[in-house]
C-alpha positions, 0 to 999 in steps of 0.5 A: 564574559566569565563563562568565556573565559572559563572555556577558554582556561578549560580548553587551555588544561585540556591541551596542555594535560594531553599536550604529547597525545595531542601532538600525535593527532591529526596536524589539521585538529585546532582541538585534540583530547585524549586519554591513555593513548584513545582519541576522545575528541577532536575539532578539526580547522574546517569545523569537522568534530570527531567523538571517540570512545569505545563500546562495551554494552555498559551493562551497569549503566554508570558510563552514560553522560547524562540521565533524567529531564532536560534538553541536551545533545548526547554521545554515549560511547559505551552504547554507541548511541546518540541523543538530541533534543529534549525530554521530560522523564527517564526517556534517555536514562541508561535503561531506556538506551538501545545499543547503537540507537538513535533518538532525535526530538521531544520525548522520543525513545529508543530503548531496543537495539539499532532501533531509531525514534525521530519527532515527537513522543515517539518510540522505537521499543524493538530490536531494529525498529524505527518510528518518526512522527507524533505519538508513533511507536514500533513495538515490534522487531524490524517494523515501522511506525510513520505519521500520527499515532501509529503503533506496530502492535508487537508485530514484527516486520510490519509497516503502519503508517497514519495520517492525521484525520483522526487521534485514534490509533491504527494498529498493525494486525498481524505480522509482515503486514503494511497498514495505511491510513490515508483518508484523502486517498493512496495514489500511485503514479507509474509515469514521470509526468503523473499521466497513469497510474492507480488511486485508492479512495474513499470514493468522496471526491473525484479521483486523479482520472476524473472518475467519480464514487469510485473505491479504486480508479485507474488511468486506463478509465476503468473503476471499482464503484463505491457500490461494488461494481467493477467498471470497465472502460467502453469509451468509443473514443478508445476503440478501432477496427470495428467489424460486424458480428454474425449472432448465428455463429456466436450461438454456433461457437457457444454451442461447442464451447463447453462450460461446466461447474469448476473449483480453483486449486486454491478454493475451498472444496465447497466453492464452486464456479460455473464458466469455460476455461480460458482454452476453450474460450480462446479456441472457440472465439479467438479474443483476449491476450492469452489463452490463461485469461478471460477479459470480462468485457469479452465475456460479456461481449459473447453473451450479449451477442448470443443474447441478440442473436436469440432474440433475433431467433425470438422475433422471427418465430413470433412473426411465424407463429403470428403468420400461421395463427392468422392461417389457422384462424382463416382455414377455421373460419372457412371450415365453419362456413362449409359446415353451415353450407352442408348443414342447410343442404339436409 
């Protein structure tokens, strides 16, 4: 009761002290406070509230409403900064409050200009940095730290998201990088019904698309296995318009297609590769979507068709050799009989 009386008397006193200035405020205000012509505080009849003030950077820190530990909501106009929640130390002292910064939560600190910190023990320590979650630190300019124990490690322009699977801190390694710890997998869906996309995961569980033991899996059926093998989809139910392949024709086309050793322009000079160019491959076989790429399934198919054609040749040659060997054996036996008959005539 006494508290209510004090508040009422304070409000009445403030209104009386600034009656002329209050009269100039917005007509729908029920409480308006001003000083030397500057509006400081106003409450409207619809419960809207306005806190005013003037920014000057407050180099001395003398204009801060309160310092030290405690629970409070604080507007610091001389730095254009806002705080709400509670702290157990000096996180909200003037020296730790950045210009135009925001910190909301428990033991959070936004000590740089335009920095934002939310959650529990999160810190935004460089200009335009953002930290949200638990025990996160955005210590690089314009960096972002989210989740649990994420740290941008003084790397500007970096993004770090850390899941709650470990208390170990995930740190950005370089500037302008995106760093993720998502032990349950990273899922990207490219359809509103979640039917297409890509999953990156540990391989410990079956992916969204049904592949097991996959590090990268896709809705197309292709995936990278945990052993490092890229696996193309090749389900017969996904194929149509089948045509027979003439193995000898494949060999003829292979014979005319240049195969050379080369380096990519982006490779170091000591890195070499072996194979045809996409243009020559396309010219020889007409396979794939264009003449600047070679699909691994097409290259594998050409190789397998060539191997089958060579196997057919080898089998045919083996049969011919076997027939010649039989014929040669028969001729040798006949020759031996003739030589034996001649010997008895002497």
